[in-house]
C-alpha positions in Angstrom: 0.0 0.0 0.0 1.4 3.4 -1.0 1.9 5.8 1.8 -0.2 8.9 1.9 1.5 11.7 0.1 0.7 15.3 -0.7 1.6 16.1 -4.3 1.3 19.7 -5.4 2.0 20.2 -9.0 2.2 23.6 -10.6 1.9 23.4 -14.4 2.2 26.3 -16.7 -0.8 25.9 -18.9 -1.3 28.1 -21.9 -4.5 29.1 -23.6 -4.4 28.1 -27.3 -3.0 30.8 -29.4 -5.2 31.5 -32.4 -5.8 34.2 -35.0 -7.4 37.5 -34.1 -9.6 37.1 -37.2 -12.8 35.1 -37.4 -11.9 31.4 -37.4 -13.6 29.1 -39.9 -13.1 25.4 -40.5 -14.9 23.6 -43.4 -14.9 19.8 -43.4 -16.2 17.8 -46.5 -16.9 14.1 -46.5 -17.2 13.1 -50.2 -20.6 11.7 -51.3 -22.2 12.0 -47.8 -25.8 11.8 -48.8 -28.3 13.8 -46.7 -30.1 10.7 -45.4 -26.9 9.1 -44.1 -27.3 11.1 -40.9 -29.1 8.6 -38.7 -29.0 7.9 -35.0 -28.0 4.3 -35.4 -25.0 5.2 -37.7 -24.0 8.8 -37.0 -24.9 9.7 -33.4 -22.3 12.5 -33.3 -23.6 14.1 -36.5 -27.2 13.7 -35.3 -26.4 15.7 -32.2 -24.4 18.3 -34.0 -27.0 18.8 -36.7 -29.7 19.2 -34.0 -27.6 21.8 -32.2 -26.4 23.7 -35.3 -27.9 25.8 -38.1 -28.7 23.1 -40.7 -31.1 22.6 -43.5 -32.7 19.1 -44.2 -30.3 18.9 -47.2 -28.0 21.0 -49.4 -28.5 20.9 -53.1 -25.4 20.2 -55.2 -24.8 22.1 -58.4 -24.7 20.3 -61.8 -23.0 18.1 -62.6 -23.1 16.5 -59.2 -19.5 15.6 -59.2 -16.6 16.0 -56.7 -14.3 18.4 -58.5 -17.2 20.5 -59.8 -18.9 21.0 -56.4 -15.7 21.5 -54.3 -14.5 24.2 -56.7 -18.0 25.8 -56.7 -18.0 26.0 -52.9 -14.5 27.5 -53.0 -15.2 30.1 -55.7 -19.0 30.7 -55.6 -19.2 29.9 -59.3 -21.2 27.4 -61.4 -19.4 25.0 -63.6 -20.0 27.0 -66.8 -18.1 29.9 -65.1 -15.2 28.3 -63.3 -14.7 25.8 -66.1 -14.4 22.5 -64.1 -17.0 20.5 -65.9 -16.3 17.0 -64.4 -13.6 15.0 -62.7 -12.5 13.7 -66.2 -12.9 16.0 -69.2 -11.5 17.1 -72.5 -8.7 19.7 -72.8 -8.4 22.2 -75.7 -6.8 19.5 -77.9 -9.5 17.0 -76.9 -7.2 14.9 -74.8 -8.1 13.6 -71.4 -7.4 15.7 -68.3 -7.9 14.7 -64.7 -6.7 16.8 -61.8 -4.4 19.0 -63.8 -3.4 22.6 -63.5 -5.2 23.2 -66.9 -8.4 21.7 -65.6 -8.7 24.2 -62.7 -7.4 27.2 -64.7 -9.8 27.7 -67.6 -10.1 31.3 -66.4 -7.1 32.7 -64.5 -9.2 35.4 -62.9 -11.0 32.7 -60.8 -9.4 32.6 -57.3 -10.6 30.2 -54.6 -11.4 31.5 -51.2 -8.2 30.2 -49.5 -6.1 32.4 -51.8 -8.4 35.3 -51.5 -8.2 35.1 -47.7 -4.4 35.3 -47.9 -4.6 38.2 -50.3 -6.4 40.3 -47.6 -3.2 40.1 -45.5 -3.1 41.5 -42.0 -2.1 38.1 -40.5 -4.6 36.0 -42.4 -3.5 32.5 -43.2 -5.2 29.6 -45.0 -4.9 25.9 -44.7 -6.0 23.3 -47.2 -6.2 19.6 -46.4 -6.5 17.6 -49.6 -9.4 19.8 -50.9 -9.7 19.2 -54.7 -7.8 21.9 -56.6 -6.0 23.2 -53.5 -2.5 22.1 -54.3 -2.3 24.3 -57.5 -1.2 27.9 -57.5 -3.7 30.6 -58.3 -2.3 33.8 -59.7 1.0 32.5 -58.4 -0.1 31.9 -54.8 -0.6 28.9 -52.6 -2.1 28.7 -49.1 0.3 29.0 -46.1 -0.5 25.4 -45.3 -1.1 22.7 -48.0 -1.5 19.0 -47.5 -1.7 17.2 -50.8 -4.0 14.3 -51.3 -2.7 11.2 -49.4 -5.2 8.5 -48.9 -2.9 6.6 -46.5 -2.8 9.5 -44.0 -5.0 8.4 -41.0 -8.0 10.6 -40.4 -7.2 11.5 -36.8 -3.7 12.6 -38.0 -5.4 14.9 -40.5 -7.5 16.5 -37.7 -4.3 16.9 -35.6 -2.5 18.6 -38.5 -5.5 21.0 -39.0 -5.4 21.9 -35.3 -1.7 22.5 -35.5 -2.3 25.0 -38.3 -4.9 26.8 -36.2 -2.7 26.9 -33.1 0.6 27.9 -34.9 2.3 30.6 -32.9 3.6 32.5 -35.9 1.1 31.9 -38.6 -2.2 30.7 -37.2 -4.7 29.7 -39.8 -8.0 31.6 -39.8 -9.6 29.7 -42.7 -9.2 25.9 -43.3 -10.7 23.6 -45.9 -10.4 19.9 -45.3 -11.5 17.0 -47.6 -12.1 13.3 -46.6 -12.5 10.9 -49.5 -15.1 8.6 -47.9 -17.8 7.3 -48.2 -17.4 8.1 -51.9 -14.4 5.9 -52.6 -15.9 2.7 -51.1 -19.4 3.3 -52.4 -18.3 3.5 -56.0 -17.1 -0.1 -55.7 -19.9 -1.7 -53.7 -23.0 0.5 -53.7 -24.9 2.6 -51.1 -26.4 -0.2 -49.1 -23.3 -2.3 -48.6 -21.8 -2.9 -45.1 -18.5 -1.5 -46.4 -20.1 1.8 -47.2 -21.9 1.9 -43.9 -18.5 1.3 -42.2 -17.2 4.4 -43.9 -20.2 6.5 -42.9 -19.6 5.4 -39.3 -15.9 6.3 -39.7 -16.8 9.8 -40.7 -19.0 10.1 -37.6 -16.2 8.9 -35.4 -13.9 11.5 -37.0 -16.4 14.3 -36.3 -16.5 13.2 -32.7 -12.7 13.3 -32.5 -12.7 16.7 -34.1 -15.3 18.1 -31.7 -13.3 16.7 -28.7 -10.2 18.5 -30.0 -12.1 21.7 -30.4 -13.4 21.4 -26.8 -10.0 20.4 -25.4 -8.4 23.5 -27.0 -11.2 25.7 -25.7 -12.1 26.9 -29.2 -15.9 26.3 -28.9 -16.6 30.0 -28.7 -14.1 31.0 -31.3 -14.2 28.4 -34.1 -17.0 28.3 -36.7 -17.3 24.7 -37.9 -19.0 23.7 -41.1 -19.6 20.1 -42.0 -20.8 19.5 -45.5 -20.4 17.3 -48.6 -20.3 17.7 -52.4 -23.1 15.4 -53.7 -25.1 12.3 -52.9 -24.9 8.8 -54.4 -27.0 6.2 -56.3 -26.6 2.4 -56.5 -26.5 0.8 -59.9 -27.3 -2.8 -60.8 -26.0 -4.7 -63.9 -29.3 -4.4 -65.8 -29.0 -0.6 -65.6 -25.6 -0.4 -67.3 -25.7 1.3 -70.7 -23.0 0.1 -73.1 -22.6 3.1 -75.4 -20.4 1.5 -77.9 -23.2 -0.8 -78.9 -25.0 2.2 -80.4 -22.3 4.1 -82.3 -19.0 3.0 -83.7 -16.1 4.2 -81.6 -14.2 4.8 -84.8 -16.3 8.0 -85.3 -15.7 9.8 -82.1 -13.7 10.2 -78.9 -15.6 9.8 -75.6 -15.0 10.4 -71.9 -17.4 8.5 -69.7 -17.7 9.0 -65.9 -20.7 7.3 -64.4 -24.0 8.8 -65.8 -22.1 11.6 -67.7 -20.4 11.4 -71.1 -18.6 13.9 -73.3 -18.5 12.9 -77.0 -16.2 14.5 -79.5 -17.2 13.4 -83.0 -14.5 13.1 -85.6 -14.4 15.8 -88.2 -17.5 15.6 -90.5 -19.1 13.0 -88.2 -21.1 15.2 -85.8 -24.5 14.7 -87.3 -24.0 11.0 -87.7 -22.9 10.5 -84.2 -25.6 12.7 -82.8 -28.3 10.8 -84.8 -27.0 7.5 -83.6 -27.1 8.4 -79.9 -30.4 10.2 -80.3 -31.9 7.0 -81.8 -30.4 5.0 -78.9 -31.9 7.4 -76.3 -35.4 6.4 -77.4 -34.9 3.6 -74.8 -35.6 6.3 -72.2 -32.4 5.5 -70.2 -30.4 8.5 -71.2 -30.6 12.0 -72.9 -28.5 13.5 -75.7 -27.7 17.2 -75.9 -26.0 19.5 -78.3 -24.5 22.4 -76.4 -27.4 24.7 -77.1 -29.9 22.1 -76.0 -28.5 21.7 -72.5 -31.0 23.0 -69.9 -30.3 26.6 -68.7 -31.1 25.6 -65.0 -27.9 23.5 -64.9 -25.7 26.6 -65.4 -23.5 24.4 -67.5 -24.3 25.0 -71.2 -22.4 28.3 -71.6 -18.9 26.9 -71.0 -16.7 27.3 -74.1 -15.2 23.9 -73.1 -18.3 22.2 -74.5 -17.8 23.6 -78.0 -18.1 20.9 -80.6 -19.1 18.2 -78.1 -22.2 16.1 -77.6 -23.2 15.7 -74.0 -25.0 12.6 -72.6 -26.7 12.2 -69.3 -28.2 9.0 -68.0 -31.5 8.8 -66.2 -31.5 8.2 -62.4 -30.3 4.7 -61.5 -28.6 4.2 -64.9 -25.0 4.7 -65.8 -22.8 4.4 -68.9 -20.0 1.9 -69.5 -17.5 2.1 -72.3 -17.0 -1.6 -73.0 -18.4 -5.0 -72.1 -18.2 -6.0 -68.4 -16.4 -9.3 -68.0 -18.3 -10.6 -65.0 -20.1 -13.8 -64.1 -22.2 -12.9 -61.1 -24.4 -10.3 -62.7 -27.1 -10.7 -60.1 -24.6 -9.6 -57.4 -23.2 -6.7 -59.4 -23.8 -3.3 -57.6 -21.8 -0.1 -57.7 -22.4 3.5 -56.7 -22.3 6.6 -58.9 -23.3 10.2 -59.1 -23.4 13.1 -61.5 -27.1 13.1 -62.2 -29.5 16.1 -62.6 -29.2 18.1 -59.3 -33.0 18.0 -59.1 -32.6 14.3 -58.1 -33.0 14.1 -54.3 -30.5 11.3 -54.1 -27.8 13.9 -55.1 -28.7 16.0 -52.1 -26.1 16.2 -49.4 -25.4 17.6 -45.9 -24.7 21.0 -44.4 -24.4 21.8 -40.7 -22.8 25.0 -39.2 -22.0 25.7 -35.6 -20.0 28.4 -33.8 -20.3 32.0 -32.7 -21.5 33.2 -36.1 -24.4 30.7 -36.4 -27.7 30.2 -34.7 -28.2 27.1 -32.5 -30.9 24.5 -32.9 -32.0 26.1 -36.1 -33.6 24.3 -39.1 -32.7 26.3 -42.2 -34.3 26.3 -45.6 -32.3 24.2 -48.2 -29.9 26.0 -50.5 -27.4 25.2 -53.2 -23.7 24.6 -52.7 -22.9 27.7 -54.8 -24.2 29.7 -51.9 -21.5 28.3 -49.5 -18.9 30.7 -50.8 -20.7 34.0 -50.0 -21.5 32.5 -46.5 -17.9 31.6 -45.9 -16.7 35.0 -47.1 -19.0 36.8 -44.7 -18.2 34.6 -41.7 -14.5 34.8 -42.4 -14.7 38.6 -42.3 -13.9 39.1 -46.0 -15.9 41.2 -48.5 -19.3 39.6 -49.0 -20.3 39.1 -52.6 -22.6 41.8 -53.7 -20.8 44.5 -51.7 -18.4 47.0 -53.1 -15.0 45.6 -54.0 -16.1 41.9 -53.6 -15.3 39.3 -56.3 -18.3 38.5 -58.5 -19.9 35.1 -57.9 -23.1 33.2 -58.8 -24.0 32.5 -55.1 -26.1 34.7 -52.9 -26.3 35.5 -49.2 -30.1 35.7 -49.5 -30.5 31.9 -49.1 -28.1 31.5 -46.2 -28.2 34.8 -44.2 -31.0 33.5 -42.0 -28.6 31.0 -40.4 -26.5 33.7 -38.9 -26.8 35.1 -35.3 -27.9 38.7 -35.3 -25.7 39.2 -32.4 -22.6 37.5 -33.9 -19.4 39.4 -33.5 -18.8 41.8 -36.4 -16.0 40.8 -38.7 -15.0 44.4 -38.9 -14.4 44.6 -35.2 -11.1 42.8 -34.4 -10.2 41.5 -31.0 -6.9 42.8 -29.4 -3.7 41.5 -30.9 -3.1 37.8 -30.1 -1.1 37.2 -26.9 -0.1 33.9 -25.4 -1.6 34.0 -21.9 -0.2 31.9 -19.1 -2.1 30.3 -16.2 -1.1 28.1 -13.3 -3.2 25.3 -11.8 -2.4 23.0 -8.9 -3.7 19.5 -8.2 -3.6 18.0 -4.7 -3.7 14.3 -4.4 -3.9 12.9 -0.8 -4.1 9.2 -1.7 -1.4 8.6 -4.3 2.2 9.3 -4.9 1.8 9.8 -8.6 -0.1 12.5 -10.3 -1.3 12.3 -13.9 -1.7 15.5 -15.9 -4.2 15.1 -18.8 -3.8 17.2 -21.8 -5.2 17.4 -25.3 -3.7 14.6 -27.4 
């Protein structure tokens, strides 16, 4: 038995040093459909959504793809304006591009919010954790902190790195965008209803719990504005809903890029009318639609991109997807994959949005809005010029659909707290029944 001992421990404990500017953290879980938030799978998200400002769903922009919507949220622009039309697309010479500088720089005047934040200066620093398009320079600039996509990096380690950016003594980040690749990656292979996909949904919820614990441990609950969102939803596809396009038109007459329910077709010179006629005839099956550029619906905010010039665009109906060759499989009855990219009016493409922190109302059910409106909201909350005001960058999004989520008594971004200083405190623990004292800290 240990002898009674009196242990008085004085530990210098510092309050977390953070930016003097409004602090915003945006977390995206790829393809997290709005109806994945359920008490039996995502208890942490259920509690967070109930306590936050959150609509029943957020509507993706068209096409409902990862690169498109992440760049839309970062720029406030529709696809036809920022130029990222899909994850895979044609370049100017009709070659394939996928995650290239050229893909994200159709218009060099387009600047994502993480660069704009740094351009404001005065101690503002951005961090980008694997967010699509974030490891490219824009107008010659990168964020202060950049973590390139690395699927092998554990999710808790990603959270820890984000917190280190926020707590940095010399360059504390005031705006951070972070991307997590699941449940999208798994769902593409095995479908929405699979146990493997459910496991990734649960993993996302566990990560949110870990993040919330770190925020609390660092005493940032009254400082940090946290937004959890996603880019699009997901649909399961069975073998009998696969459309084999090459059975309708000879691949000797065109080039084609197929990604799920979306296809770009570039007819060979002199073959446009023939290819269009063949695919239009095939579309009589009712499983997909065929568009010349001028036939694309205006409401998609997609048709006016010069990158569609000379192309035919195909879009499958919900629950169908394209395939470019014959699938060599035996268990057709067991075949199931996940995909997205459909008309953004399809409710299965809807996704999540929940916002908490000093700028946002609590326990507030908001009206649904589009992902293009995330940019003006972030600009406002981060203390940058809100689109629509003098000197702000033009954008397609609006504050009108998201303003109601804000607290009327939220601290004004124009009013800055005193300069950041690292404050020191002393605490003592008295243990009368043990000889060893354990000091718990944020890990």
